[in-house]
N, C-alpha and C positions, 0 to 999 in steps of 0.2 A: 515865396521862398522856392528856390530851385535846388534840388538835391539829386543825387544818384538814385535811379529807380529802386535800388535795393536797400537804401538807407533810410533811417528815421528822418523825419517824424512820421512818415506814412509810407513804409516800404511796399512797393508794388513791382516786383521783379519783372523784367522783360518777358519771362516765360509765361506770365499770365496772359500775354497776347500772342507770342510766337510759339509757345510750347517748348522752347529750348532756352538755355542760358549760355551766354558767352562764357567760355572757360579759359581759353588761352591762346598763346602765340609764342614762338613759332612752331609750326609742325609741317611735315610733308609726309602724307600717308595715302594708302589706297582707300578708295571708297568701297565699302563691302555691302552688297545687297543682302538683306535679311528676309524680306517677304516679296519674293519674285512674282507672286500672284496678285500683288496690289494693283489696282486699276491704273495708278500713275505709271507703272512700268509696262503697261500693255503695249505690245508690238516691239518691245526692245529685245526680246529673246533671252533675257537674263534668267539665270537660275540662282537659287539660294547659294550664297558664298561667292558668287562672281565678284570680281574686284576690278577697279579702274585706277591704275597707278597715278599717284600725284594729285588726284582730284580733291583730297582733303588737305587744306592748307590755306594760307599761311596761318590764318586764324580759324578757330573752330568753335562750335557750339555743341551742347549735349543736353539731353533730358536730365533734369535734377528732380528726383522723386519728391523732395520736400517743397518744391516750388512749381507745381503743375497748374495748368488752367483748370477751370471747373467744368471739365468735359472729358469723356473717354479719349485717350490719346494713343495712337499707334506708332510704334517705332518701326519704320520700314527699311532702314539701313542702319547698321551699327559698325563703325569702323575703328578698330584698335589703332592707337597711335602712341607716340612718345613726344612729350613737350617739356622742355627744360629738364630732361632726365627723368620725368615722372610718367608713368603709364596711365592712359585714360582712353576715352572713346569719343568719337564724334557720332551724333545721332541725327538721322533725318526723321522728322516726325510729321504726322498729319492728324488733324482733329477738325471737328465742326463746332460752330457756336450755335446758340439757340435759334438764331435767325435762319440757320441752314447753310450759312457761308462756310466754305472750307478754308483751312489755314494749313499751309505747308511751309516747313523750314528745312532747308537742305542740310544744315549743319556745317557747311563749309563756305568760306569766302570765295573759293575758286569756282563755284558753280557757274557764275557768269562767264568767266574765262573759258570754262569747259564747253560753252556753247560754240566757241570758235576753234576748239582743239582740232587739229588736223586740216584746217582750212588754209593755212599759210598766213592768215590774218593775225592770229594770236594763238595762245595755247601752247605754243612751242617753248615759251619761256620756262615752263615748268615740266616740260617733257611729256605733256599729255598728247595722246595719239588720236587718230581719226575715229577709232572705235569708241573712245571716251566722248568725243564730240557728237557722234551719232546717238549714243545713249542719253547724254544730257539734253540734246535737242529734242529727241522724241519724248522724253519724260516731261520736259517743259511744255511742249506742244499739247500733251495729254492734259496737263494742269490748266493751261490757258483755255483750251477748248471747253473743259468741264466748267470752269469758272464763268466763261462767257455764256453758257447755257442758262445760267441762273444759279440759285442756291445749290451747291454741290450735294447737299444732303438729300435733295429731291431726285437726283439723277444718278448718284454713285453710291456704292455700298457704304454703310456706316463704318467708322473706324473700329477696329477690334482692339480694345484697351489691353495692351500687353506690357505695360510698364512693370508690373509685379513679376511677370514671367521673365523679363529681361534683367531687372535689377534686384529681384528677390523681394522680400516684404518691404513695404513702404510705410 
């Protein structure tokens, strides 16, 4: 039997793998850095609260406290948005699994488009600029280099579980 990940008879939401749940569409919002000191953001020069216009969209994901993976999860960016008239947030999350492998979810469908922002190739469709392209590219390079070295848990700091801090009691 094939069912939606979240539905009976054996619900297993996508967040058990990715750390985030798909929440909605459409949105167009800035990506907002929460933990500028996270190793993923090394070399980007970002500070807490820095934002990148239009990077969150058109679909977005967020951490859902009732549907978390079985591991400490760190929210490294939290971006307020409006979708279909309702207020919500997109979250970028990072955690490691028992094998030591790292899992990163950007929380935005536009992350890949952000890689080309400011290059003239793409990214202009949603008004993302070269600054956004530089940020997304460097963050992605940091991620791929760390994952290529082997289990991220062996070479990078452990995630700081901050879900309760961000969402209140879970």
